[in-house]
All heavy atoms as an XYZ file, in Angstrom:
902
protein
N       1.178      7.325     -3.721
C       1.783      6.973     -4.976
C       2.298      8.259     -5.607
O       1.620      9.261     -5.627
C       0.709      6.292     -5.820
C       0.927      6.258     -7.264
S      -0.398      5.427     -8.194
C      -1.191      4.369     -7.050
N       3.522      8.237     -6.110
C       4.108      9.416     -6.721
C       4.030      9.271     -8.226
O       4.387      8.251     -8.790
C       5.566      9.619     -6.280
C       5.601      9.927     -4.796
C       6.241     10.692     -7.093
C       6.957     10.243     -4.267
N       3.544     10.303     -8.874
C       3.493     10.348    -10.323
C       4.827     10.937    -10.776
O       5.065     12.123    -10.652
C       2.318     11.219    -10.773
C       2.179     11.261    -12.283
O       3.134     10.896    -12.992
O       1.104     11.676    -12.752
N       5.722     10.089    -11.275
C       7.064     10.541    -11.612
C       7.079     11.515    -12.787
O       7.995     12.312    -12.921
C       7.969      9.348    -11.906
O       7.435      8.604    -12.985
N       6.056     11.482    -13.611
C       6.024     12.417    -14.740
C       5.829     13.836    -14.262
O       6.387     14.767    -14.805
C       4.899     12.053    -15.702
C       5.091     10.713    -16.379
C       3.849     10.353    -17.090
N       2.778     10.366    -16.089
C       1.646      9.719    -16.196
N       1.407      9.019    -17.258
N       0.746      9.761    -15.247
N       5.031     14.014    -13.229
C       4.763     15.351    -12.728
C       5.579     15.673    -11.493
O       5.662     16.822    -11.094
C       3.276     15.496    -12.385
C       2.385     15.348    -13.581
C       0.925     15.412    -13.170
O       0.586     15.449    -11.999
N       0.052     15.421    -14.155
N       6.166     14.660    -10.867
C       6.936     14.878     -9.663
C       6.061     15.259     -8.476
O       6.521     15.859     -7.529
N       4.786     14.928     -8.552
C       3.881     15.262     -7.457
C       3.173     14.009     -6.982
O       3.143     12.998     -7.665
C       2.800     16.270     -7.913
O       2.043     15.668     -8.958
C       3.408     17.570     -8.384
N       2.617     14.110     -5.811
C       1.808     13.012     -5.311
C       0.445     13.113     -5.967
O      -0.211     14.137     -5.887
C       1.683     13.098     -3.797
C       3.006     12.939     -3.070
C       2.837     13.312     -1.618
C       3.513     11.535     -3.197
N       0.033     12.073     -6.613
C      -1.210     12.106     -7.350
C      -2.136     11.032     -6.797
O      -2.337      9.999     -7.403
C      -0.924     11.880     -8.844
C      -2.132     12.122     -9.700
O      -3.123     12.667     -9.229
N      -2.060     11.712    -10.949
N      -2.686     11.286     -5.632
C      -3.555     10.334     -4.973
C      -4.815     11.058     -4.549
O      -4.758     12.142     -4.004
C      -2.860      9.730     -3.729
C      -3.779      8.782     -3.007
C      -1.578      9.029     -4.133
N      -5.956     10.465     -4.841
C      -7.204     11.102     -4.439
C      -7.501     10.898     -2.964
O      -8.085     11.730     -2.316
C      -8.363     10.555     -5.279
C      -8.334     10.907     -6.746
C      -9.508     10.231     -7.460
C      -8.388     12.404     -6.940
N      -7.090      9.761     -2.461
C      -7.445      9.422     -1.096
C      -6.218      8.860     -0.391
O      -5.499      8.075     -0.964
C      -8.543      8.366     -1.135
C      -9.247      7.993      0.142
C      -9.956      9.200      0.737
C     -10.271      6.913     -0.148
N      -5.957      9.317      0.827
C      -4.851      8.771      1.582
C      -5.351      7.522      2.295
O      -6.054      7.617      3.280
C      -4.341      9.791      2.604
C      -3.102      9.396      3.385
C      -1.920      9.211      2.447
C      -2.782     10.431      4.431
N      -5.047      6.339      1.752
C      -5.558      5.120      2.366
C      -5.067      4.978      3.805
O      -3.998      5.456      4.155
C      -4.988      4.009      1.483
C      -4.609      4.659      0.209
C      -4.257      6.076      0.562
N      -5.864      4.307      4.605
C      -5.542      4.133      6.028
C      -4.169      3.497      6.215
O      -3.406      3.909      7.069
C      -6.619      3.297      6.696
C      -6.441      3.198      8.189
C      -7.637      2.587      8.854
N      -8.828      3.386      8.773
C      -9.144      4.355      9.647
N      -8.340      4.632     10.631
N     -10.257      5.024      9.505
N      -3.828      2.505      5.395
C      -2.532      1.823      5.530
C      -1.381      2.794      5.285
O      -0.409      2.817      6.022
C      -2.463      0.648      4.564
C      -1.238     -0.208      4.739
C      -1.312     -1.424      3.836
C      -0.107     -2.299      4.018
N      -0.157     -3.467      3.142
N      -1.487      3.609      4.244
C      -0.438      4.580      3.952
C      -0.384      5.633      5.052
O       0.681      6.074      5.457
C      -0.667      5.242      2.594
C       0.498      6.156      2.234
C       0.440      6.661      0.810
N       0.462      5.547     -0.105
C      -0.328      5.449     -1.176
N      -1.190      6.379     -1.450
N      -0.264      4.416     -1.973
N      -1.545      6.015      5.560
C      -1.587      6.970      6.664
C      -0.892      6.423      7.893
O      -0.136      7.127      8.563
N      -1.116      5.143      8.179
C      -0.453      4.519      9.327
C       1.059      4.480      9.121
O       1.824      4.673     10.066
C      -1.003      3.108      9.567
C      -2.457      3.084     10.001
S      -2.811      4.091     11.458
C      -1.887      3.200     12.695
N       1.495      4.247      7.891
C       2.928      4.255      7.600
C       3.517      5.635      7.852
O       4.607      5.756      8.409
C       3.194      3.846      6.144
O       2.814      2.529      5.925
N       2.795      6.663      7.449
C       3.254      8.035      7.684
C       3.333      8.322      9.183
O       4.293      8.922      9.657
C       2.312      9.043      7.033
S       2.447      9.111      5.253
N       2.334      7.881      9.910
C       2.306      8.109     11.354
C       3.492      7.419     12.015
O       4.183      8.014     12.849
C       0.968      7.624     11.950
C      -0.174      8.519     11.462
C       1.029      7.596     13.481
C      -1.557      7.961     11.725
N       3.762      6.179     11.639
C       4.882      5.449     12.234
C       6.215      6.072     11.847
O       7.148      6.109     12.646
C       4.827      3.971     11.866
C       3.670      3.239     12.519
C       3.584      3.498     14.024
O       4.610      3.400     14.727
O       2.483      3.815     14.511
N       6.317      6.589     10.623
C       7.531      7.263     10.197
C       7.757      8.525     11.022
O       8.872      8.804     11.459
C       7.463      7.601      8.703
C       8.703      8.324      8.244
O       8.750      9.547      8.260
N       9.706      7.555      7.850
N       6.697      9.294     11.254
C       6.800     10.512     12.066
C       7.165     10.143     13.506
O       7.993     10.801     14.137
C       5.486     11.333     12.008
C       5.427     12.375     13.102
C       5.357     11.986     10.639
N       6.589      9.069     14.024
C       6.917      8.616     15.384
C       8.419      8.310     15.480
O       9.080      8.674     16.444
C       6.102      7.384     15.753
C       6.263      6.929     17.188
C       5.447      5.675     17.519
N       4.080      5.688     17.019
C       3.046      6.314     17.589
N       3.226      6.989     18.701
N       1.840      6.263     17.049
N       8.974      7.642     14.470
C      10.395      7.285     14.482
C      11.293      8.503     14.272
O      12.335      8.629     14.918
C      10.667      6.230     13.404
N      10.897      9.405     13.366
C      11.724     10.572     13.063
C      11.602     11.681     14.096
O      12.578     12.352     14.401
C      11.328     11.164     11.702
C      12.064     10.636     10.532
C      11.794     11.392      9.232
N      10.422     11.790      8.980
C       9.942     13.024      9.152
N      10.701     13.975      9.565
N       8.671     13.287      8.891
N      10.393     11.910     14.596
C      10.153     13.027     15.505
C       9.875     12.516     16.910
O      10.779     12.370     17.703
C       9.015     13.907     14.978
C       9.241     14.506     13.574
C       8.005     15.243     13.103
C      10.446     15.420     13.568
N       8.613     12.244     17.222
C       8.263     11.690     18.528
C       6.807     11.256     18.537
O       6.075     11.456     17.567
C       8.557     12.674     19.665
C       7.765     13.966     19.591
O       6.654     13.988     19.025
O       8.252     14.978     20.127
N       6.397     10.654     19.650
C       5.037     10.120     19.773
C       3.989     11.224     19.715
O       2.899     11.023     19.175
C       4.893      9.318     21.061
N       4.289     12.391     20.258
C       3.326     13.495     20.239
C       3.018     13.947     18.825
O       1.847     14.147     18.466
N       4.046     14.107     18.011
C       3.839     14.519     16.617
C       3.050     13.443     15.868
O       2.184     13.759     15.053
C       5.179     14.788     15.935
N       3.342     12.175     16.157
C       2.608     11.083     15.516
C       1.142     11.098     15.933
O       0.246     10.877     15.100
C       3.245      9.742     15.873
N       0.879     11.385     17.195
C      -0.499     11.456     17.689
C      -1.257     12.587     17.005
O      -2.403     12.415     16.566
C      -0.509     11.665     19.216
O       0.135     10.553     19.829
C      -1.917     11.796     19.753
N      -0.618     13.747     16.864
C      -1.265     14.889     16.214
C      -1.508     14.591     14.741
O      -2.593     14.855     14.218
C      -0.424     16.170     16.402
C      -0.962     17.311     15.549
C      -0.411     16.573     17.885
N      -0.534     14.006     14.053
C      -0.727     13.648     12.646
C      -1.884     12.668     12.499
O      -2.744     12.841     11.632
C       0.547     13.045     12.051
C       0.430     12.558     10.605
C       0.027     13.684      9.659
C       1.732     11.909     10.159
N      -1.938     11.654     13.350
C      -3.049     10.705     13.302
C      -4.392     11.373     13.510
O      -5.372     11.068     12.828
N      -4.435     12.312     14.436
C      -5.678     13.035     14.708
C      -6.102     13.875     13.509
O      -7.276     13.900     13.133
C      -5.509     13.921     15.943
N      -5.139     14.552     12.890
C      -5.458     15.376     11.717
C      -5.928     14.501     10.564
O      -6.906     14.822      9.880
C      -4.239     16.242     11.315
C      -4.453     16.896      9.960
C      -3.973     17.309     12.378
N      -5.265     13.372     10.346
C      -5.692     12.476      9.266
C      -7.098     11.937      9.526
O      -7.912     11.839      8.608
C      -4.701     11.323      9.102
C      -3.331     11.696      8.546
C      -2.420     10.480      8.535
C      -3.436     12.309      7.163
N      -7.380     11.588     10.766
C      -8.712     11.071     11.109
C      -9.776     12.156     10.912
O     -10.839     11.897     10.338
C      -8.725     10.551     12.547
C      -9.954      9.763     12.881
C     -10.152      8.531     12.004
O      -9.170      7.851     11.657
O     -11.314      8.252     11.652
N      -9.493     13.366     11.356
C     -10.451     14.461     11.180
C     -10.627     14.788      9.697
O     -11.732     15.096      9.248
C      -9.980     15.698     11.943
N      -9.560     14.687      8.932
C      -9.621     14.943      7.499
C     -10.491     13.902      6.805
O     -11.271     14.218      5.923
C      -8.202     14.949      6.893
O      -7.463     16.027      7.465
C      -8.238     15.122      5.393
N     -10.386     12.641      7.220
C     -11.206     11.578      6.620
C     -12.690     11.865      6.786
O     -13.488     11.571      5.924
C     -10.873     10.231      7.253
C      -9.666      9.592      6.688
C      -9.477      8.181      7.226
N      -8.137      7.755      6.925
C      -7.124      7.804      7.763
N      -7.292      8.223      8.985
N      -5.932      7.406      7.393
N     -13.048     12.406      7.931
C     -14.463     12.694      8.175
C     -14.918     13.953      7.444
O     -16.094     14.109      7.159
C     -14.709     12.852      9.674
C     -14.717     11.537     10.400
C     -15.322     11.694     11.760
N     -14.629     12.671     12.564
C     -13.606     12.404     13.370
N     -13.163     11.188     13.457
N     -13.050     13.350     14.077
N     -13.989     14.856      7.154
C     -14.343     16.112      6.517
C     -14.528     15.965      5.015
O     -15.428     16.532      4.434
C     -13.256     17.174      6.788
O     -13.088     17.285      8.195
C     -13.649     18.514      6.221
N     -13.651     15.197      4.395
C     -13.708     15.026      2.948
C     -13.553     13.551      2.604
O     -12.839     12.828      3.277
C     -12.562     15.790      2.267
C     -12.739     17.280      2.271
C     -11.710     17.945      1.360
O     -10.958     17.244      0.667
O     -11.680     19.156      1.345
N     -14.192     13.159      1.537
C     -14.005     11.784      1.083
C     -12.845     11.690      0.106
O     -12.249     10.645     -0.045
C     -15.277     11.243      0.414
O     -15.639     12.109     -0.652
C     -16.401     11.136      1.419
N     -12.521     12.770     -0.548
C     -11.387     12.785     -1.467
C     -10.457     13.914     -1.050
O     -10.824     15.083     -1.113
C     -11.845     13.003     -2.907
C     -12.642     11.837     -3.443
C     -12.993     12.036     -4.875
C     -13.760     10.833     -5.392
N     -14.092     10.955     -6.794
N      -9.269     13.554     -0.641
C      -8.297     14.526     -0.161
C      -7.062     14.425     -1.028
O      -6.514     13.351     -1.202
C      -7.917     14.233      1.312
C      -6.864     15.208      1.787
C      -9.134     14.273      2.188
N      -6.641     15.532     -1.560
C      -5.373     15.535     -2.265
C      -4.291     15.356     -1.213
O      -4.336     15.956     -0.152
C      -5.167     16.842     -3.026
C      -6.072     16.957     -4.222
C      -5.745     18.165     -5.030
C      -6.674     18.228     -6.226
N      -6.421     19.384     -7.054
N      -3.311     14.560     -1.511
C      -2.318     14.184     -0.526
C      -1.308     15.294     -0.264
O      -0.555     15.221      0.680
C      -1.618     12.876     -0.963
C      -0.510     12.502     -0.022
C      -2.621     11.767     -1.049
N      -1.299     16.343     -1.037
C      -0.288     17.361     -0.834
C      -0.398     18.033      0.517
O       0.598     18.394      1.110
C      -0.330     18.372     -1.974
C       0.099     17.715     -3.272
C       0.435     18.684     -4.358
O       0.455     19.896     -4.092
O       0.685     18.224     -5.464
N      -1.595     18.219      1.019
C      -1.744     18.791      2.354
C      -3.093     18.381      2.924
O      -4.010     18.038      2.200
C      -1.628     20.319      2.321
O      -2.642     20.873      1.534
N      -3.164     18.429      4.244
C      -4.411     18.071      4.900
C      -5.414     19.208      4.756
O      -5.050     20.334      4.423
C      -4.162     17.790      6.387
O      -3.816     18.979      7.062
N      -6.635     18.905      5.023
C      -7.666     19.928      5.060
C      -7.316     20.879      6.203
O      -6.924     20.429      7.278
C      -9.044     19.280      5.328
C     -10.109     20.315      5.563
C      -9.422     18.360      4.190
N      -7.423     22.191      6.001
C      -7.154     23.106      7.113
C      -8.147     22.856      8.250
O      -9.352     22.790      8.024
C      -7.372     24.500      6.506
C      -7.249     24.299      5.028
C      -7.730     22.897      4.763
N      -7.602     22.670      9.447
C      -8.422     22.411     10.622
C      -8.099     23.423     11.705
O      -6.942     23.835     11.855
C      -8.147     21.007     11.161
C      -8.496     19.845     10.261
C      -7.924     18.550     10.827
C     -10.007     19.729     10.113
N      -9.102     23.790     12.467
C      -8.870     24.719     13.576
C      -8.148     23.987     14.695
O      -8.221     22.759     14.808
C     -10.196     25.280     14.093
O     -10.908     24.287     14.798
N      -7.471     24.744     15.542
C      -6.786     24.132     16.681
C      -7.793     23.425     17.570
O      -7.484     22.380     18.143
C      -5.937     25.175     17.458
C      -5.030     24.487     18.491
C      -6.829     26.203     18.120
C      -3.949     23.640     17.941
N      -9.004     23.951     17.666
C     -10.036     23.301     18.481
C     -10.415     21.935     17.915
O     -10.554     20.966     18.665
C     -11.283     24.185     18.587
C     -11.026     25.461     19.371
O     -10.100     25.475     20.209
O     -11.754     26.445     19.142
N     -10.569     21.853     16.587
C     -10.887     20.566     15.953
C      -9.744     19.569     16.132
O      -9.972     18.388     16.379
C     -11.193     20.742     14.466
C     -12.503     21.454     14.211
O     -13.356     21.485     15.120
O     -12.664     21.996     13.090
N      -8.514     20.049     16.003
C      -7.354     19.177     16.176
C      -7.291     18.679     17.619
O      -7.108     17.489     17.869
C      -6.054     19.900     15.769
C      -6.077     20.197     14.262
C      -4.824     19.071     16.151
C      -4.981     21.125     13.787
N      -7.465     19.597     18.581
C      -7.436     19.209     19.995
C      -8.526     18.187     20.305
O      -8.281     17.206     21.016
C      -7.615     20.434     20.900
C      -6.393     21.305     21.027
S      -4.976     20.480     21.789
C      -5.622     19.970     23.365
N      -9.707     18.405     19.763
C     -10.825     17.486     19.989
C     -10.479     16.075     19.522
O     -10.776     15.089     20.187
C     -12.066     18.008     19.266
C     -13.314     17.224     19.517
C     -14.508     17.842     18.806
O     -14.709     19.068     18.925
O     -15.217     17.093     18.123
N      -9.832     16.003     18.364
C      -9.463     14.692     17.827
C      -8.284     14.091     18.592
O      -8.250     12.887     18.844
C      -9.127     14.811     16.337
C      -9.010     13.511     15.624
C     -10.298     12.707     15.604
O     -11.378     13.280     15.383
O     -10.214     11.471     15.822
N      -7.313     14.912     18.977
C      -6.140     14.425     19.703
C      -6.556     13.770     21.013
O      -6.085     12.684     21.352
C      -5.132     15.577     19.964
C      -4.110     15.192     21.023
C      -4.425     15.963     18.670
N      -7.455     14.392     21.752
C      -7.813     13.854     23.072
C      -8.677     12.598     22.993
O      -8.925     11.964     24.002
C      -8.486     14.918     23.973
C      -9.786     15.419     23.378
C      -7.523     16.048     24.264
C     -10.562     16.347     24.294
N      -9.078     12.217     21.808
C      -9.813     10.955     21.640
C      -8.889      9.752     21.747
O      -9.339      8.650     22.023
C     -10.518     10.910     20.287
C     -11.680     11.851     20.203
C     -12.286     11.784     18.828
N     -13.204     12.889     18.644
C     -14.388     12.777     18.097
N     -14.803     11.607     17.652
N     -15.162     13.822     17.961
N      -7.595      9.971     21.509
C      -6.644      8.855     21.574
C      -6.064      8.751     22.980
O      -6.012      9.728     23.727
C      -5.509      9.053     20.560
O      -4.657     10.100     20.972
N      -5.616      7.565     23.308
C      -5.014      7.325     24.630
C      -3.802      8.225     24.852
O      -3.670      8.844     25.896
C      -4.624      5.841     24.749
C      -4.172      5.444     26.127
C      -5.294      5.467     27.150
O      -6.438      5.159     26.791
O      -5.019      5.793     28.313
N      -2.909      8.286     23.861
C      -1.707      9.117     23.990
C      -2.050     10.600     24.048
O      -1.374     11.366     24.710
C      -0.766      8.870     22.806
C      -0.119      7.520     22.803
C       0.717      7.297     21.551
O       0.444      7.933     20.512
O       1.635      6.474     21.618
N      -3.099     10.991     23.342
C      -3.449     12.400     23.253
C      -4.130     12.971     24.481
O      -4.161     14.191     24.666
N      -4.655     12.127     25.331
C      -5.385     12.613     26.513
C      -4.520     13.436     27.449
O      -5.027     14.260     28.188
C      -6.012     11.449     27.266
C      -7.181     10.873     26.522
C      -7.954      9.855     27.334
N      -8.964      9.293     26.460
C      -8.991      8.036     26.066
N      -8.089      7.192     26.515
N      -9.926      7.611     25.251
N      -3.218     13.209     27.420
C      -2.320     13.947     28.310
C      -1.692     15.166     27.636
O      -0.934     15.885     28.266
C      -1.198     13.031     28.825
O      -0.442     12.559     27.702
C      -1.771     11.852     29.599
N      -2.012     15.392     26.366
C      -1.395     16.506     25.635
C      -2.200     17.784     25.832
O      -3.404     17.803     25.636
C      -1.297     16.168     24.144
C      -0.351     15.018     23.848
S      -0.278     14.582     22.094
C       0.641     15.971     21.451
N      -1.492     18.865     26.188
C      -2.157     20.162     26.285
C      -1.994     20.909     24.963
O      -1.302     20.454     24.050
C      -1.625     20.963     27.475
C      -0.144     21.296     27.347
O       0.401     21.388     26.253
N       0.516     21.472     28.479
N      -2.624     22.053     24.853
C      -2.625     22.789     23.581
C      -1.221     23.254     23.183
O      -0.902     23.286     21.995
C      -3.590     23.965     23.635
O      -3.232     24.852     24.670
N      -0.369     23.587     24.155
C       1.002     23.982     23.816
C       1.767     22.817     23.198
O       2.523     22.994     22.241
C       1.745     24.489     25.056
C       1.231     25.843     25.526
O       0.644     26.581     24.700
O       1.414     26.161     26.716
N       1.568     21.616     23.730
C       2.239     20.433     23.184
C       1.724     20.115     21.786
O       2.489     19.742     20.901
C       2.036     19.230     24.121
C       2.665     17.951     23.617
C       4.192     18.085     23.495
N       4.790     16.854     23.042
C       5.247     16.662     21.797
N       5.180     17.625     20.911
N       5.793     15.516     21.462
N       0.433     20.277     21.574
C      -0.139     20.044     20.243
C       0.420     21.061     19.254
O       0.818     20.700     18.143
C      -1.679     20.076     20.284
C      -2.266     20.068     18.881
C      -2.209     18.887     21.090
N       0.501     22.317     19.655
C       1.077     23.348     18.768
C       2.546     23.039     18.453
O       2.992     23.222     17.319
C       0.937     24.726     19.399
C      -0.453     25.270     19.339
C      -0.524     26.691     19.919
N      -1.873     27.189     19.890
C      -2.739     27.089     20.907
N      -2.385     26.506     22.042
N      -3.960     27.569     20.788
N       3.299     22.579     19.458
C       4.696     22.213     19.231
C       4.787     21.046     18.242
O       5.656     21.040     17.366
C       5.362     21.851     20.558
N       3.893     20.087     18.369
C       3.874     18.952     17.430
C       3.521     19.416     16.029
O       4.097     18.945     15.045
C       2.880     17.890     17.907
O       3.328     17.304     19.107
N       2.574     20.339     15.924
C       2.224     20.885     14.606
C       3.429     21.588     13.982
O       3.677     21.448     12.782
C       1.035     21.846     14.731
C      -0.306     21.169     15.008
C      -1.332     22.191     15.486
C      -0.807     20.436     13.781
N       4.201     22.298     14.793
C       5.417     22.948     14.285
C       6.423     21.894     13.829
O       7.052     22.049     12.773
C       6.014     23.847     15.360
N       6.558     20.798     14.586
C       7.457     19.709     14.181
C       7.033     19.111     12.849
O       7.875     18.680     12.065
C       7.441     18.588     15.220
C       8.241     18.847     16.459
C       8.182     17.643     17.368
O       7.126     17.325     17.904
N       9.305     16.965     17.534
N       5.737     19.090     12.611
C       5.200     18.526     11.368
C       5.295     19.502     10.199
O       4.870     19.193      9.100
C       3.749     18.090     11.583
C       3.576     16.895     12.511
C       2.118     16.745     12.915
C       4.100     15.623     11.852
N       5.839     20.690     10.439
C       6.051     21.650      9.370
C       4.952     22.668      9.195
O       4.948     23.409      8.211
N       4.024     22.744     10.123
C       2.958     23.742     10.048
C       3.492     25.082     10.524
O       4.194     25.162     11.530
C       1.781     23.363     10.938
S       0.954     21.867     10.428
N       3.164     26.115      9.800
C       3.532     27.457     10.237
C       2.564     27.903     11.317
O       1.366     27.625     11.243
C       3.467     28.453      9.068
C       4.525     28.154      8.022
O       5.627     27.707      8.407
O       4.257     28.376      6.832
N       3.073     28.594     12.303
C       2.221     29.135     13.351
C       1.470     30.326     12.758
O       2.066     31.172     12.087
C       3.062     29.596     14.544
C       3.861     28.474     15.180
S       2.847     27.146     15.801
C       2.279     27.870     17.306
N       0.170     30.401     12.984
C      -0.590     31.552     12.478
C      -0.052     32.846     13.079
O       0.222     32.918     14.269
C      -2.016     31.282     12.961
C      -2.054     29.833     13.274
C      -0.672     29.446     13.677
N       0.143     33.842     12.233
C       0.721     35.100     12.716
C      -0.332     36.168     12.973
O      -0.033     37.183     13.579
C       1.749     35.618     11.712
O       1.135     35.791     10.451
N      -1.542     35.950     12.521
C      -2.609     36.932     12.701
C      -3.348     36.620     13.994
O      -3.828     35.508     14.187
C      -3.595     36.903     11.518
C      -2.852     37.189     10.214
C      -4.722     37.904     11.732
C      -3.696     36.986      8.982
N      -3.426     37.592     14.872
C      -4.143     37.366     16.126
C      -5.603     37.739     15.943
O      -5.957     38.576     15.125
C      -3.527     38.203     17.267
O      -3.520     39.571     16.869
C      -2.113     37.747     17.570
N      -6.445     37.117     16.721
C      -7.876     37.403     16.656
C      -8.603     36.634     15.572
O      -9.798     36.750     15.415
N      -7.873     35.847     14.807
C      -8.471     35.034     13.748
C      -8.363     33.576     14.185
O      -7.443     33.194     14.888
C      -7.713     35.251     12.409
C      -8.250     34.354     11.322
C      -7.790     36.705     11.998
N      -9.321     32.760     13.767
C      -9.265     31.344     14.117
C      -7.922     30.761     13.724
O      -7.424     30.976     12.623
C     -10.374     30.565     13.403
C     -11.736     30.816     14.005
O     -11.793     31.290     15.160
O     -12.735     30.529     13.326
N      -7.364     30.006     14.639
C      -6.091     29.347     14.442
C      -6.326     28.088     13.625
O      -6.921     27.133     14.110
C      -5.561     28.981     15.835
C      -4.101     29.010     15.998
C      -3.711     28.676     17.439
O      -4.383     29.104     18.398
O      -2.729     27.957     17.574
N      -5.899     28.061     12.372
C      -6.075     26.875     11.539
C      -4.716     26.373     11.060
O      -3.785     27.152     10.866
C      -6.973     27.146     10.315
O      -6.392     28.170      9.536
C      -8.366     27.544     10.736
N      -4.643     25.075     10.883
C      -3.403     24.433     10.473
C      -3.689     23.440      9.352
O      -4.738     22.824      9.320
C      -2.779     23.653     11.640
C      -2.336     24.527     12.776
C      -3.212     24.861     13.802
C      -1.038     25.007     12.829
C      -2.803     25.666     14.858
C      -0.619     25.805     13.884
C      -1.504     26.126     14.890
O      -1.097     26.920     15.921
N      -2.714     23.299      8.467
C      -2.750     22.298      7.419
C      -1.377     21.647      7.392
O      -0.361     22.336      7.397
C      -3.066     22.962      6.080
O      -3.131     21.999      5.062
N      -1.341     20.335      7.388
C      -0.069     19.606      7.419
C       0.369     19.276      6.006
O      -0.429     18.832      5.177
C      -0.209     18.319      8.258
C      -0.490     18.690      9.714
C       1.045     17.456      8.157
C      -0.715     17.502     10.626
N       1.650     19.487      5.726
C       2.240     19.183      4.425
C       2.460     17.673      4.319
O       3.518     17.159      4.657
C       3.553     19.944      4.273
C       4.189     19.782      2.902
O       3.686     18.971      2.085
O       5.186     20.471      2.632
N       1.429     16.958      3.884
C       1.494     15.503      3.785
C       2.467     15.048      2.704
O       3.102     14.000      2.825
C       0.103     14.930      3.515
C      -0.938     15.224      4.597
C      -2.307     14.750      4.151
C      -0.544     14.588      5.908
N       2.598     15.840      1.670
C       3.512     15.500      0.587
C       4.938     15.382      1.124
O       5.654     14.422      0.820
C       3.441     16.560     -0.514
C       4.392     16.321     -1.663
C       4.278     17.411     -2.696
C       5.298     17.218     -3.794
N       5.248     18.313     -4.764
N       5.335     16.324      1.969
C       6.677     16.316      2.540
C       6.883     15.082      3.425
O       7.921     14.424      3.375
C       6.928     17.585      3.353
C       8.342     17.696      3.882
C       8.539     19.047      4.580
N       9.234     18.815      5.815
C       8.707     18.684      7.022
N       7.425     18.823      7.174
N       9.436     18.462      8.087
N       5.874     14.752      4.232
C       5.973     13.596      5.112
C       6.105     12.304      4.295
O       6.945     11.453      4.593
C       4.770     13.531      6.065
C       4.851     14.685      7.066
C       4.712     12.191      6.799
C       3.611     14.861      7.907
N       5.315     12.168      3.238
C       5.399     10.978      2.387
C       6.747     10.896      1.680
O       7.328      9.816      1.563
C       4.268     10.970      1.363
C       2.897     10.615      1.888
C       1.835     10.870      0.832
C       2.850      9.168      2.349
N       7.258     12.027      1.210
C       8.549     12.025      0.540
C       9.652     11.623      1.501
O      10.538     10.836      1.144
C       8.837     13.398     -0.081
C       7.975     13.671     -1.305
C       8.082     15.096     -1.827
O       8.609     15.968     -1.089
O       7.635     15.338     -2.948
N       9.622     12.148      2.732
C      10.635     11.768      3.724
C      10.533     10.287      4.079
O      11.552      9.615      4.267
C      10.486     12.620      4.984
C      10.934     14.082      4.843
C      10.542     14.875      6.082
C      12.438     14.175      4.586
N       9.321      9.772      4.149
C       9.117      8.352      4.472
C       9.676      7.466      3.359
O      10.220      6.390      3.626
C       7.637      8.060      4.690
N       9.543      7.902      2.111
C      10.016      7.094      0.988
C      11.539      7.109      0.888
O      12.133      6.163      0.402
C       9.379      7.573     -0.314
C       7.913      7.231     -0.378
C       7.247      7.767     -1.634
O       7.781      8.600     -2.323
N       6.062      7.255     -1.902
N      12.155      8.177      1.365
C      13.626      8.274      1.336
C      14.229      7.269      2.306
O      15.250      6.670      2.028
C      14.084      9.709      1.680
C      13.719     10.651      0.522
C      15.578      9.751      1.963
C      13.927     12.113      0.835
N      13.570      7.073      3.440
C      14.136      6.201      4.476
C      13.939      4.764      4.184
O      13.303      4.131      3.648
C      13.526      6.528      5.837
C      13.935      7.897      6.262
C      13.379      8.268      7.634
O      12.395      7.700      8.081
N      13.997      9.222      8.270
């Protein structure tokens, strides 16, 4: 839900139905791999926090994302390079610091805004 007074997404929790809509929108706009990664991040985020601001997902390590991705049928065939490429498609910046845990956060606000435009 968009709060037009503030121009921001003002939702405490990304309901499963809205999350599925975002996933299907990403599948149509980008591809199945990006949709699989987004679904995995949303699922991991649900378990991490009960209240998530919709502007971005909880930062997750690449290992946590991979663990969740391979739980799905589509994700079982995805390697880490494909997952990283999907994260880039979803607007995540690639970590530039080496030797530090690779963490990603997806800009959910942007995905919801693009879905509402279409």
